[in-house]
C-alpha positions as CSV (number, residue, x, y, z in Angstrom):
1,M,0.0,0.0,0.0
2,K,2.8,2.4,0.9
3,K,4.6,1.6,-2.4
4,I,1.4,2.5,-4.3
5,I,1.1,5.8,-2.5
6,L,4.7,6.6,-3.1
7,L,4.4,5.9,-6.8
8,L,1.3,8.2,-7.1
9,V,3.1,11.0,-5.3
10,C,6.1,10.7,-7.7
11,L,3.8,10.6,-10.7
12,L,2.0,13.8,-9.5
13,L,5.4,15.5,-9.0
14,V,6.5,14.5,-12.5
15,V,3.3,15.7,-14.1
16,G,3.4,19.0,-12.1
17,C,7.0,19.6,-13.1
18,T,6.2,18.9,-16.7
19,G,3.2,21.2,-16.6
20,K,5.3,24.0,-15.2
21,S,8.0,23.5,-17.8
22,T,5.4,23.6,-20.5
23,D,3.9,26.8,-19.1
24,N,7.3,28.5,-18.9
25,K,8.1,27.4,-22.4
26,K,4.8,29.0,-23.6
27,V,5.6,32.2,-21.8
28,E,9.0,32.4,-23.4
29,E,7.6,31.6,-26.8
30,N,5.0,34.4,-26.4
31,K,7.7,36.8,-25.4
32,I,9.7,35.9,-28.5
33,D,6.6,36.2,-30.7
34,M,5.8,39.6,-29.2
35,K,9.3,40.9,-29.7
36,K,9.1,39.8,-33.4
37,E,5.8,41.4,-33.9
38,V,6.9,44.8,-32.4
39,S,10.1,44.6,-34.5
40,S,8.1,44.0,-37.6
41,Y,6.5,47.5,-37.2
42,Y,9.7,49.4,-36.3
43,N,11.5,51.5,-38.9
44,K,13.3,54.8,-38.7
45,Y,10.7,56.2,-41.1
46,V,7.1,55.4,-40.7
47,V,3.6,56.7,-41.5
48,T,0.5,56.5,-39.3
49,K,-2.1,54.1,-40.7
50,E,-4.9,55.5,-38.6
51,E,-5.8,58.3,-36.3
52,S,-4.0,57.4,-33.1
53,K,-3.4,58.5,-29.5
54,L,-0.2,60.3,-28.4
55,Y,1.4,59.4,-25.0
56,D,3.9,61.0,-22.7
57,K,6.9,59.2,-21.2
58,D,4.7,57.6,-18.6
59,Y,2.4,56.4,-21.4
60,K,-0.4,58.6,-20.3
61,E,-2.6,60.0,-23.1
62,V,-1.8,63.6,-24.0
63,G,-3.4,64.0,-27.4
64,S,-3.8,62.5,-30.8
65,I,-2.1,62.3,-34.2
66,N,-3.9,62.1,-37.6
67,K,-3.8,59.3,-40.2
68,D,-1.1,59.5,-42.9
69,V,1.4,61.6,-40.9
70,K,5.0,60.8,-41.8
71,L,7.2,60.4,-38.7
72,I,10.9,59.8,-37.9
73,L,11.3,57.5,-34.9
74,D,14.1,57.5,-32.3
75,D,16.4,54.5,-32.4
76,V,15.2,51.9,-30.0
77,E,16.3,48.5,-28.6
78,I,13.2,46.4,-28.9
79,T,12.6,44.0,-26.0
80,E,9.7,41.7,-25.1
81,D,8.3,44.6,-23.1
82,T,8.4,47.2,-25.8
83,R,4.9,48.5,-26.8
84,Y,5.6,52.1,-27.8
85,F,7.8,54.0,-30.2
86,K,9.2,57.5,-29.4
87,I,8.8,60.2,-32.1
88,A,12.2,61.7,-32.8
89,N,12.8,65.2,-31.4
90,T,9.7,65.1,-29.3
91,D,8.5,63.9,-25.9
92,Y,5.7,61.9,-27.5
93,Y,5.2,58.2,-28.0
94,I,2.8,56.2,-30.1
95,K,1.7,52.5,-29.9
96,Y,3.9,50.3,-32.0
97,N,1.1,48.9,-34.2
98,V,-0.4,52.2,-35.5
99,V,2.4,52.8,-38.1
100,N,3.6,51.3,-41.4
101,K,7.2,51.4,-42.6
102,I,8.1,53.7,-45.4
103,E,11.2,54.8,-47.4
104,K,13.4,57.6,-46.1
105,F,12.0,61.1,-46.6
106,E,13.3,64.6,-45.9
107,I,11.5,67.2,-43.8
108,D,11.6,70.6,-45.5
109,K,13.6,72.9,-43.2
110,R,13.4,75.9,-45.5
111,Y,11.5,77.9,-42.9
112,K,14.5,77.9,-40.6
113,R,16.0,80.5,-43.0
114,Y,13.3,83.0,-42.1
115,V,13.6,85.3,-39.1
116,V,10.8,84.7,-36.5
117,F,8.5,87.5,-35.5
118,N,8.8,88.9,-32.0
119,Q,5.3,87.6,-31.4
120,N,4.1,84.3,-30.1
121,I,0.9,82.3,-30.5
122,V,-0.5,81.4,-27.1
123,T,-3.2,78.9,-26.1
124,T,-4.3,77.9,-22.6
125,D,-5.9,74.5,-23.2
126,S,-5.9,72.1,-26.2
127,T,-4.1,73.0,-29.4
128,T,-4.6,71.7,-32.9
129,F,-1.8,71.9,-35.4
130,Y,-2.4,71.6,-39.1
131,K,-0.5,70.9,-42.3
132,D,-1.8,70.8,-45.8
133,D,-5.3,71.7,-44.6
134,N,-5.5,68.6,-42.4
135,Y,-4.9,68.4,-38.7
136,V,-1.6,66.7,-37.7
137,Y,-1.6,66.9,-33.9
138,K,-4.1,67.6,-31.2
139,I,-2.4,68.3,-27.9
140,N,-4.3,68.5,-24.6
141,S,-2.3,71.4,-23.2
142,G,-1.5,75.0,-23.9
143,V,1.6,76.2,-25.8
144,S,3.5,79.4,-26.5
145,L,5.4,79.4,-29.8
146,P,7.2,82.0,-32.0
147,I,5.3,83.0,-35.2
148,I,7.3,82.2,-38.4
149,I,4.8,82.9,-41.1
150,K,1.6,85.0,-41.0
151,N,-0.7,83.9,-43.9
152,G,-4.3,85.0,-43.8
153,N,-6.1,83.1,-41.0
154,K,-3.0,80.9,-40.3
155,Y,0.0,81.4,-38.1
156,Y,2.8,79.1,-38.9
157,V,5.1,77.8,-36.1
158,E,7.6,75.2,-35.5
159,Y,6.3,72.2,-33.5
160,N,7.9,68.8,-33.2
161,N,10.7,70.0,-35.4
162,E,8.5,70.8,-38.4
163,L,6.5,73.7,-39.8
164,V,2.8,73.5,-39.0
165,Y,0.1,76.1,-38.5
166,V,-2.7,77.0,-36.1
167,L,-5.8,78.9,-37.0
168,K,-5.9,82.5,-36.1
169,N,-9.3,82.4,-34.3
170,E,-8.1,79.5,-32.0
171,V,-5.2,81.4,-30.4
172,K,-4.2,84.7,-29.1
173,V,-1.0,86.6,-30.1
174,V,1.3,88.3,-27.6
175,N,4.5,90.3,-28.1
176,H,7.6,88.2,-27.2
177,K,11.3,89.0,-27.6
178,N,12.3,86.0,-29.8
179,T,15.2,87.6,-31.7
180,S,17.3,90.7,-32.1
181,Q,18.4,89.7,-35.6
182,K,18.1,92.5,-38.2
183,T,15.7,92.0,-41.1
184,R,15.2,93.5,-44.5
185,T,12.8,96.3,-45.3
186,N,13.6,96.1,-49.0
187,I,14.7,93.5,-51.5
188,R,17.0,93.5,-54.5
189,T,16.3,91.4,-57.5
190,F,19.0,90.6,-60.0
191,T,18.5,89.8,-63.7
192,Y,20.8,87.5,-65.7
193,H,20.4,86.3,-69.2
194,A,22.0,83.4,-71.1
195,V,25.0,81.7,-69.5
196,Y,27.4,80.2,-72.1
197,K,30.3,77.8,-71.9
198,P,33.5,78.0,-74.0
199,G,32.7,77.0,-77.5
200,E,29.0,78.1,-77.3
201,T,27.8,81.3,-78.9
202,C,25.6,84.0,-77.5
203,K,24.6,87.0,-79.7
204,N,24.1,89.9,-77.2
205,K,27.5,89.9,-75.5
206,S,26.6,92.6,-73.0
207,I,24.0,90.4,-71.3
208,C,25.5,87.0,-72.2
209,H,27.3,85.6,-69.2
210,P,30.5,83.5,-69.4
211,Y,30.0,80.3,-67.4
212,K,32.8,81.3,-65.1
213,Q,31.2,84.7,-64.2
214,F,27.9,83.2,-63.3
215,D,29.6,80.4,-61.3
216,E,31.7,83.0,-59.3
217,H,28.6,85.1,-58.5
218,M,26.6,82.1,-57.3
219,K,29.5,80.6,-55.4
220,Y,29.9,83.8,-53.5
221,L,26.2,83.8,-52.5
222,H,26.4,80.2,-51.4
223,D,29.7,80.5,-49.5
224,N,28.4,83.6,-47.7
225,N,25.1,82.0,-46.7
226,Y,22.8,84.2,-48.7
227,L,19.1,83.3,-48.9
228,T,17.8,83.5,-52.4
229,L,14.0,83.8,-52.5
230,T,11.5,81.9,-54.6
231,M,8.7,84.0,-56.1
232,T,6.3,82.8,-53.4
233,E,8.7,83.9,-50.7
234,L,9.2,87.2,-52.4
235,E,5.5,87.7,-52.4
236,W,5.3,86.7,-48.8
237,F,8.0,89.2,-47.9
238,L,6.4,92.1,-49.8
239,D,3.1,91.3,-48.0
240,K,4.9,91.2,-44.6
241,K,4.0,87.6,-44.1
242,I,7.7,86.6,-43.4
243,N,10.8,88.4,-42.1
244,I,14.0,87.7,-44.0
245,P,17.7,88.2,-43.0
246,T,19.7,91.0,-44.4
247,K,21.7,88.6,-46.5
248,T,18.8,87.9,-48.9
249,V,18.4,88.5,-52.6
250,V,16.3,87.4,-55.6
251,I,17.9,85.8,-58.6
252,T,16.0,85.8,-61.9
253,L,17.1,84.9,-65.5
254,D,15.3,85.8,-68.7
255,D,14.5,84.2,-72.1
256,G,15.6,80.6,-71.9
257,N,18.5,80.3,-74.3
258,L,21.2,77.9,-72.9
259,A,19.2,77.6,-69.7
260,K,20.8,74.2,-68.8
261,N,24.1,76.0,-68.0
262,A,22.7,78.3,-65.4
263,I,20.5,75.6,-63.9
264,E,23.6,73.4,-63.6
265,I,25.3,76.0,-61.5
266,L,22.2,76.9,-59.4
267,D,21.7,73.2,-58.6
268,K,25.3,72.8,-57.6
269,Y,25.2,75.6,-55.1
270,E,21.6,74.9,-54.0
271,L,20.4,78.4,-54.8
272,H,16.8,79.1,-55.6
273,A,16.1,81.2,-58.7
274,T,13.3,81.9,-61.2
275,Y,13.7,81.6,-65.0
276,F,11.3,83.7,-67.0
277,I,10.9,81.7,-70.2
278,I,9.8,82.8,-73.7
279,T,7.8,79.6,-74.1
280,G,7.3,79.9,-77.8
281,R,11.0,79.9,-78.5
282,Y,12.6,77.7,-75.8
283,N,11.4,74.5,-74.1
284,S,13.8,75.1,-71.2
285,Y,10.8,74.9,-68.9
286,K,10.8,71.2,-69.4
287,L,14.2,70.9,-67.6
288,E,14.0,69.6,-64.1
289,S,15.5,71.3,-61.1
290,K,14.9,71.3,-57.4
291,Y,16.0,74.9,-57.1
292,V,14.8,76.7,-60.3
293,D,11.2,77.6,-61.0
294,F,9.9,78.5,-64.5
295,E,7.6,81.5,-65.0
296,C,6.2,83.5,-67.9
297,H,8.1,85.9,-70.2
298,S,5.3,85.6,-72.9
299,D,4.9,82.9,-75.5
300,N,5.7,85.0,-78.6
301,L,5.5,88.7,-77.6
302,H,9.2,89.1,-76.9
303,N,9.6,91.4,-80.0
304,N,10.9,94.9,-79.8
305,Y,10.4,98.0,-81.9
306,K,6.8,97.0,-82.6
307,C,5.1,99.7,-80.6
308,P,5.7,103.4,-79.6
309,G,7.0,104.1,-76.2
310,G,8.9,102.0,-73.7
311,Q,12.6,101.4,-73.7
312,Q,12.6,99.3,-76.8
313,G,9.0,99.5,-78.1
314,G,8.0,96.0,-76.8
315,Q,5.1,94.4,-78.6
316,L,3.2,94.0,-75.3
317,L,2.6,97.8,-75.3
318,C,0.2,98.0,-78.2
319,E,-0.6,94.6,-79.5
320,K,-4.4,93.8,-79.8
321,E,-5.6,92.9,-76.3
322,S,-7.2,89.6,-77.5
323,K,-3.9,88.5,-78.9
324,V,-2.1,89.4,-75.7
325,V,-4.6,87.4,-73.6
326,A,-4.3,84.4,-75.9
327,D,-0.5,84.6,-75.8
328,L,-0.4,84.7,-72.0
329,K,-2.9,81.9,-71.7
330,L,-0.8,79.7,-74.0
331,S,2.4,80.4,-72.1
332,Q,0.7,79.7,-68.8
333,E,-0.6,76.4,-70.1
334,K,2.8,75.3,-71.3
335,L,4.2,76.2,-67.9
336,G,1.5,74.2,-66.1
337,G,0.4,77.5,-64.5
338,S,2.2,80.7,-63.8
339,H,1.5,83.6,-61.5
340,Y,4.7,85.7,-62.1
341,F,5.6,87.6,-65.2
342,A,8.7,89.5,-66.6
343,Y,7.9,92.2,-69.1
344,P,9.9,91.7,-72.4
345,F,12.5,94.5,-72.6
346,F,11.2,95.8,-69.3
347,D,8.4,97.6,-71.3
348,F,5.1,98.0,-69.6
349,N,2.1,100.4,-69.4
350,D,-1.2,100.5,-67.5
351,R,-3.0,98.4,-70.0
352,A,-0.4,95.6,-69.7
353,K,-0.6,95.7,-65.9
354,R,-4.4,95.4,-66.1
355,I,-4.3,92.5,-68.5
356,L,-1.7,90.6,-66.3
357,K,-3.9,91.1,-63.3
358,Q,-6.9,89.8,-65.1
359,Q,-4.9,86.7,-66.2
360,G,-4.1,85.8,-62.6
361,F,-0.5,87.1,-62.4
362,R,0.4,88.3,-59.0
363,L,3.8,89.9,-59.5
364,A,5.3,91.5,-62.7
365,F,8.9,92.6,-63.1
366,I,10.4,95.7,-64.8
367,G,13.9,97.2,-64.7
368,Q,15.6,99.3,-62.1
369,W,13.2,102.2,-62.4
370,N,15.4,104.6,-60.4
371,S,15.6,102.2,-57.5
372,E,18.8,100.3,-58.4
373,G,16.7,97.2,-58.5
374,Y,15.2,97.5,-55.0
375,S,11.6,96.9,-54.1
376,T,9.8,97.7,-50.9
377,F,6.6,96.8,-49.1
378,N,4.9,99.8,-50.9
379,T,6.1,98.9,-54.4
380,D,3.4,98.3,-57.1
381,R,3.2,94.5,-57.4
382,Y,3.1,94.9,-61.2
383,M,6.3,97.1,-61.2
384,I,8.8,95.0,-59.2
385,R,12.3,96.3,-59.7
386,R,15.2,94.4,-61.1
387,K,18.9,95.2,-61.5
388,T,20.5,93.9,-64.7
389,I,23.8,92.1,-64.3
390,F,26.1,92.6,-67.3
391,S,28.8,90.3,-68.7
392,T,31.5,92.8,-67.6
393,D,30.4,92.8,-64.0
394,S,33.3,91.2,-62.1
395,L,32.9,89.4,-58.8
396,N,34.0,92.6,-57.0
397,V,31.4,94.6,-58.8
398,F,28.8,92.0,-57.9
399,K,29.8,92.1,-54.3
400,S,29.3,95.9,-54.3
401,Y,25.7,95.3,-55.4
402,L,25.1,93.2,-52.2
403,K,26.0,96.0,-49.8
């Protein structure tokens, strides 16, 4: 009888030990499976696949993030206990399974070149940040942030290391000493024409630029950290929507002949510029560049000594209005849309200004007009000044224009 009882006890011990061993094995397997699952979601670059909650370092809910928001995540060592990923350059976390992996992307930091206003947006409770007309973050706390851009009913600020905006009627604005940096109250626009390499020909030598000359000028701007404005940025500046540093200029080029040479240099030095193209003569607008935008210089109205008045009797001054409108529309279509115009030969009159406005152009460029190429906040938007650079302007001469 004692032997039987002893055998039963041993059997129960064996079964118990085996059960515990099996349970422990399952726990370990679950941990490994969980670690694999979390790892399958992690990537340096991700996008939210649904509207999701945001958490603080204690994993308490502090707000939300919208669907389809691209994020950069902090590096993390994933363990069996990992359930959240930290958003880089923030104090916020998201659950591991609310994102999908994506390819590397760049966040546009252009706004960091602007000078912030000495004003802040202030909220006392929840704040909604928007981008591209969709909300990005909703944060359940108040903020005070410097204003970078003022644009209609939007105030743009930097939040979570990117440019977002809040709606004007959802915040109040207070004066705040954010910077003592000097800013511009005027802006100088330079005009170049064709840039030619050795062996290439260019007819009008006075405004045809040797490759070396244009390269030297652009290299100087790059090496000295000049900001070169796009047309949109120039418009923002003139409308007092942004502040810009004193070392800021606008670079434009006219016509379109040998455009690839100038674009090659601008791309090399990462300088923004605008090429005003005669679309009926040159297809330079089909060239691709990250830094050069193509705008309208007419389709086939770049003909001088056709009309009385002006500097060279440009055709735009007296051509039949219906023909001018048709020409501008055709050029805009070829460019895929254009809101900025350079008058051929700098010739303009009130009629030309009216037609351009009717066709949706927001800025139009003339010559120096007794201003040495400077425009101010009060300058007529259809008489933006430009200073012509000539082929004989050495680097030292160009430097003098920047003072």
